[in-house]
A tleap script that builds the chain and sets N, CA, C and O, in Angstrom:
source leaprc.protein.ff14SB
mol = sequence {
  NMET GLU LEU ILE LEU LYS GLU LYS MET ASN
  LEU LYS LYS LEU PHE LEU LYS ASN CYS LYS
  ASN LYS GLU LEU GLU ILE ASN ASP ASN GLN
  ILE LYS ILE ILE GLU LEU ILE ASN LYS PHE
  TYR GLN ASP ASN PHE ASN LYS SER PHE PHE
  LEU ASN LEU PHE TYR PRO LYS LYS ILE LYS
  LYS GLU PHE CTYR
}
set mol.1.N position { -10.011 -9.549 5.558 }
set mol.1.CA position { -9.701 -8.216 6.041 }
set mol.1.C position { -8.839 -8.274 7.304 }
set mol.1.O position { -7.959 -7.434 7.490 }
set mol.2.N position { -9.081 -9.242 8.158 }
set mol.2.CA position { -8.291 -9.368 9.373 }
set mol.2.C position { -6.830 -9.608 9.061 }
set mol.2.O position { -5.950 -9.095 9.752 }
set mol.3.N position { -6.569 -10.383 8.026 }
set mol.3.CA position { -5.191 -10.669 7.639 }
set mol.3.C position { -4.443 -9.382 7.313 }
set mol.3.O position { -3.278 -9.232 7.684 }
set mol.4.N position { -5.090 -8.466 6.633 }
set mol.4.CA position { -4.472 -7.187 6.273 }
set mol.4.C position { -4.111 -6.406 7.532 }
set mol.4.O position { -3.042 -5.799 7.596 }
set mol.5.N position { -4.966 -6.414 8.505 }
set mol.5.CA position { -4.727 -5.645 9.720 }
set mol.5.C position { -3.653 -6.275 10.602 }
set mol.5.O position { -2.950 -5.560 11.316 }
set mol.6.N position { -3.518 -7.571 10.567 }
set mol.6.CA position { -2.562 -8.252 11.431 }
set mol.6.C position { -1.126 -8.109 10.970 }
set mol.6.O position { -0.220 -8.046 11.801 }
set mol.7.N position { -0.896 -8.057 9.683 }
set mol.7.CA position { 0.467 -7.940 9.194 }
set mol.7.C position { 0.589 -6.720 8.299 }
set mol.7.O position { -0.409 -6.137 7.877 }
set mol.8.N position { 1.814 -6.351 8.021 }
set mol.8.CA position { 2.064 -5.188 7.192 }
set mol.8.C position { 1.359 -5.351 5.846 }
set mol.8.O position { 1.506 -6.373 5.175 }
set mol.9.N position { 0.621 -4.366 5.475 }
set mol.9.CA position { -0.166 -4.443 4.255 }
set mol.9.C position { 0.744 -4.457 3.023 }
set mol.9.O position { 1.617 -3.600 2.880 }
set mol.10.N position { 0.538 -5.415 2.153 }
set mol.10.CA position { 1.285 -5.511 0.918 }
set mol.10.C position { 0.291 -5.709 -0.215 }
set mol.10.O position { -0.150 -6.827 -0.479 }
set mol.11.N position { -0.057 -4.618 -0.878 }
set mol.11.CA position { -1.075 -4.680 -1.919 }
set mol.11.C position { -0.663 -5.551 -3.091 }
set mol.11.O position { -1.499 -6.233 -3.683 }
set mol.12.N position { 0.608 -5.533 -3.428 }
set mol.12.CA position { 1.077 -6.338 -4.554 }
set mol.12.C position { 0.823 -7.820 -4.293 }
set mol.12.O position { 0.322 -8.536 -5.160 }
set mol.13.N position { 1.168 -8.262 -3.113 }
set mol.13.CA position { 0.967 -9.660 -2.744 }
set mol.13.C position { -0.519 -10.028 -2.783 }
set mol.13.O position { -0.896 -11.071 -3.316 }
set mol.14.N position { -1.344 -9.170 -2.219 }
set mol.14.CA position { -2.794 -9.408 -2.227 }
set mol.14.C position { -3.358 -9.417 -3.646 }
set mol.14.O position { -4.193 -10.254 -3.991 }
set mol.15.N position { -2.892 -8.477 -4.457 }
set mol.15.CA position { -3.353 -8.379 -5.844 }
set mol.15.C position { -2.985 -9.638 -6.626 }
set mol.15.O position { -3.831 -10.210 -7.314 }
set mol.16.N position { -1.729 -10.071 -6.526 }
set mol.16.CA position { -1.282 -11.257 -7.250 }
set mol.16.C position { -2.030 -12.512 -6.798 }
set mol.16.O position { -2.397 -13.357 -7.614 }
set mol.17.N position { -2.245 -12.618 -5.509 }
set mol.17.CA position { -2.989 -13.769 -4.982 }
set mol.17.C position { -4.424 -13.785 -5.506 }
set mol.17.O position { -4.941 -14.830 -5.902 }
set mol.18.N position { -5.052 -12.625 -5.503 }
set mol.18.CA position { -6.423 -12.520 -5.989 }
set mol.18.C position { -6.508 -12.858 -7.479 }
set mol.18.O position { -7.412 -13.576 -7.906 }
set mol.19.N position { -5.576 -12.345 -8.255 }
set mol.19.CA position { -5.562 -12.629 -9.696 }
set mol.19.C position { -5.348 -14.118 -9.961 }
set mol.19.O position { -5.979 -14.696 -10.846 }
set mol.20.N position { -4.466 -14.723 -9.198 }
set mol.20.CA position { -4.211 -16.156 -9.366 }
set mol.20.C position { -5.457 -16.968 -9.025 }
set mol.20.O position { -5.830 -17.883 -9.759 }
set mol.21.N position { -6.096 -16.629 -7.909 }
set mol.21.CA position { -7.298 -17.349 -7.482 }
set mol.21.C position { -8.436 -17.234 -8.493 }
set mol.21.O position { -9.203 -18.178 -8.685 }
set mol.22.N position { -8.537 -16.086 -9.129 }
set mol.22.CA position { -9.628 -15.861 -10.085 }
set mol.22.C position { -9.199 -16.063 -11.530 }
set mol.22.O position { -9.961 -15.816 -12.465 }
set mol.23.N position { -7.943 -16.524 -11.694 }
set mol.23.CA position { -7.385 -16.797 -13.016 }
set mol.23.C position { -7.458 -15.566 -13.927 }
set mol.23.O position { -7.868 -15.657 -15.085 }
set mol.24.N position { -7.058 -14.433 -13.389 }
set mol.24.CA position { -7.060 -13.183 -14.141 }
set mol.24.C position { -5.679 -12.911 -14.728 }
set mol.24.O position { -4.660 -13.274 -14.141 }
set mol.25.N position { -5.659 -12.284 -15.864 }
set mol.25.CA position { -4.404 -11.925 -16.510 }
set mol.25.C position { -3.784 -10.713 -15.806 }
set mol.25.O position { -4.495 -9.809 -15.369 }
set mol.26.N position { -2.467 -10.708 -15.704 }
set mol.26.CA position { -1.738 -9.624 -15.052 }
set mol.26.C position { -0.783 -9.015 -16.067 }
set mol.26.O position { -0.137 -9.733 -16.830 }
set mol.27.N position { -0.696 -7.677 -16.074 }
set mol.27.CA position { 0.290 -7.046 -16.950 }
set mol.27.C position { 1.202 -6.133 -16.136 }
set mol.27.O position { 0.916 -5.806 -14.984 }
set mol.28.N position { 2.299 -5.733 -16.756 }
set mol.28.CA position { 3.310 -4.925 -16.052 }
set mol.28.C position { 2.769 -3.590 -15.561 }
set mol.28.O position { 3.164 -3.120 -14.494 }
set mol.29.N position { 1.876 -2.977 -16.317 }
set mol.29.CA position { 1.318 -1.683 -15.895 }
set mol.29.C position { 0.510 -1.809 -14.610 }
set mol.29.O position { 0.555 -0.924 -13.755 }
set mol.30.N position { -0.215 -2.885 -14.476 }
set mol.30.CA position { -0.969 -3.108 -13.239 }
set mol.30.C position { -0.016 -3.234 -12.052 }
set mol.30.O position { -0.255 -2.661 -10.989 }
set mol.31.N position { 1.055 -3.981 -12.241 }
set mol.31.CA position { 2.022 -4.181 -11.160 }
set mol.31.C position { 2.674 -2.855 -10.770 }
set mol.31.O position { 2.855 -2.583 -9.584 }
set mol.32.N position { 3.024 -2.036 -11.745 }
set mol.32.CA position { 3.631 -0.728 -11.454 }
set mol.32.C position { 2.689 0.140 -10.631 }
set mol.32.O position { 3.111 0.776 -9.665 }
set mol.33.N position { 1.423 0.168 -11.007 }
set mol.33.CA position { 0.432 0.976 -10.282 }
set mol.33.C position { 0.249 0.445 -8.862 }
set mol.33.O position { 0.198 1.224 -7.909 }
set mol.34.N position { 0.153 -0.864 -8.718 }
set mol.34.CA position { 0.003 -1.470 -7.390 }
set mol.34.C position { 1.208 -1.129 -6.510 }
set mol.34.O position { 1.041 -0.814 -5.332 }
set mol.35.N position { 2.412 -1.189 -7.067 }
set mol.35.CA position { 3.614 -0.843 -6.298 }
set mol.35.C position { 3.609 0.624 -5.880 }
set mol.35.O position { 4.016 0.948 -4.764 }
set mol.36.N position { 3.156 1.511 -6.757 }
set mol.36.CA position { 3.075 2.940 -6.410 }
set mol.36.C position { 2.051 3.190 -5.303 }
set mol.36.O position { 2.297 3.963 -4.377 }
set mol.37.N position { 0.919 2.535 -5.411 }
set mol.37.CA position { -0.113 2.681 -4.380 }
set mol.37.C position { 0.397 2.138 -3.050 }
set mol.37.O position { 0.183 2.746 -2.001 }
set mol.38.N position { 1.067 0.999 -3.099 }
set mol.38.CA position { 1.609 0.404 -1.884 }
set mol.38.C position { 2.650 1.312 -1.240 }
set mol.38.O position { 2.659 1.477 -0.020 }
set mol.39.N position { 3.516 1.895 -2.040 }
set mol.39.CA position { 4.526 2.826 -1.524 }
set mol.39.C position { 3.868 4.040 -0.884 }
set mol.39.O position { 4.272 4.473 0.195 }
set mol.40.N position { 2.861 4.588 -1.543 }
set mol.40.CA position { 2.134 5.727 -0.994 }
set mol.40.C position { 1.529 5.368 0.365 }
set mol.40.O position { 1.623 6.137 1.321 }
set mol.41.N position { 0.915 4.202 0.433 }
set mol.41.CA position { 0.320 3.759 1.687 }
set mol.41.C position { 1.382 3.621 2.783 }
set mol.41.O position { 1.202 4.118 3.895 }
set mol.42.N position { 2.480 2.950 2.463 }
set mol.42.CA position { 3.542 2.742 3.451 }
set mol.42.C position { 4.127 4.069 3.923 }
set mol.42.O position { 4.416 4.233 5.108 }
set mol.43.N position { 4.301 5.005 3.011 }
set mol.43.CA position { 4.884 6.308 3.354 }
set mol.43.C position { 3.948 7.186 4.175 }
set mol.43.O position { 4.403 8.014 4.964 }
set mol.44.N position { 2.652 7.008 3.993 }
set mol.44.CA position { 1.710 7.946 4.594 }
set mol.44.C position { 0.826 7.392 5.706 }
set mol.44.O position { 0.400 8.146 6.581 }
set mol.45.N position { 0.548 6.110 5.691 }
set mol.45.CA position { -0.449 5.595 6.636 }
set mol.45.C position { 0.024 4.438 7.495 }
set mol.45.O position { -0.643 4.101 8.474 }
set mol.46.N position { 1.112 3.837 7.178 }
set mol.46.CA position { 1.514 2.640 7.903 }
set mol.46.C position { 2.600 2.942 8.940 }
set mol.46.O position { 3.614 2.246 9.004 }
set mol.47.N position { 2.387 3.954 9.729 }
set mol.47.CA position { 3.334 4.329 10.775 }
set mol.47.C position { 2.616 4.321 12.113 }
set mol.47.O position { 1.407 4.541 12.194 }
set mol.48.N position { 3.365 4.069 13.131 }
set mol.48.CA position { 2.743 4.062 14.446 }
set mol.48.C position { 2.398 5.493 14.871 }
set mol.48.O position { 2.968 6.465 14.376 }
set mol.49.N position { 1.481 5.585 15.769 }
set mol.49.CA position { 1.070 6.881 16.291 }
set mol.49.C position { 2.260 7.622 16.906 }
set mol.49.O position { 2.407 8.830 16.721 }
set mol.50.N position { 3.098 6.897 17.633 }
set mol.50.CA position { 4.230 7.526 18.311 }
set mol.50.C position { 5.286 8.038 17.322 }
set mol.50.O position { 5.879 9.096 17.530 }
set mol.51.N position { 5.509 7.290 16.265 }
set mol.51.CA position { 6.451 7.786 15.248 }
set mol.51.C position { 5.941 9.069 14.609 }
set mol.51.O position { 6.702 10.009 14.381 }
set mol.52.N position { 4.661 9.095 14.327 }
set mol.52.CA position { 4.080 10.314 13.754 }
set mol.52.C position { 4.121 11.479 14.734 }
set mol.52.O position { 4.307 12.631 14.342 }
set mol.53.N position { 3.948 11.168 15.988 }
set mol.53.CA position { 3.938 12.205 17.007 }
set mol.53.C position { 5.324 12.822 17.207 }
set mol.53.O position { 5.456 14.043 17.289 }
set mol.54.N position { 6.346 11.985 17.286 }
set mol.54.CA position { 7.693 12.470 17.585 }
set mol.54.C position { 8.532 12.787 16.353 }
set mol.54.O position { 9.482 13.566 16.431 }
set mol.55.N position { 8.190 12.196 15.235 }
set mol.55.CA position { 8.946 12.438 13.998 }
set mol.55.C position { 7.982 12.733 12.858 }
set mol.55.O position { 7.873 11.947 11.917 }
set mol.56.N position { 7.290 13.851 12.936 }
set mol.56.CA position { 6.316 14.134 11.875 }
set mol.56.C position { 7.007 14.355 10.529 }
set mol.56.O position { 8.068 14.972 10.440 }
set mol.57.N position { 6.381 13.843 9.520 }
set mol.57.CA position { 6.900 13.991 8.169 }
set mol.57.C position { 6.438 15.336 7.622 }
set mol.57.O position { 5.312 15.769 7.866 }
set mol.58.N position { 7.316 15.980 6.890 }
set mol.58.CA position { 6.921 17.238 6.263 }
set mol.58.C position { 5.892 16.926 5.187 }
set mol.58.O position { 6.131 16.123 4.284 }
set mol.59.N position { 4.774 17.562 5.303 }
set mol.59.CA position { 3.686 17.305 4.368 }
set mol.59.C position { 3.619 18.438 3.344 }
set mol.59.O position { 3.603 19.619 3.693 }
set mol.60.N position { 3.582 18.052 2.107 }
set mol.60.CA position { 3.457 19.044 1.041 }
set mol.60.C position { 1.985 19.409 0.883 }
set mol.60.O position { 1.110 18.545 0.914 }
set mol.61.N position { 1.736 20.668 0.718 }
set mol.61.CA position { 0.384 21.098 0.432 }
set mol.61.C position { 0.116 20.828 -1.040 }
set mol.61.O position { 0.970 21.042 -1.900 }
set mol.62.N position { -1.090 20.355 -1.305 }
set mol.62.CA position { -1.441 20.014 -2.676 }
set mol.62.C position { -2.765 20.633 -3.051 }
set mol.62.O position { -3.606 20.935 -2.204 }
set mol.63.N position { -2.919 20.807 -4.308 }
set mol.63.CA position { -4.172 21.353 -4.830 }
set mol.63.C position { -4.643 20.459 -5.960 }
set mol.63.O position { -3.880 20.131 -6.869 }
set mol.64.N position { -5.918 20.067 -5.893 }
set mol.64.CA position { -6.488 19.207 -6.949 }
set mol.64.C position { -7.562 19.953 -7.689 }
set mol.64.O position { -8.166 19.409 -8.614 }
savepdb mol mol.pdb
quit
């Protein structure tokens, strides 16, 4: 967990490493989903406090 906090989070890299270590099969759909989740994270949560403060992103309202 410390490794994730110290460097920029890359879910794809972590996922591939975990699958390799556990000898799990990987398919293209899994990779696509991991890339989408990673992009969402980077776009929404991986910004400094000051960037968010001075350059707020327009947030779309959503309904689930």
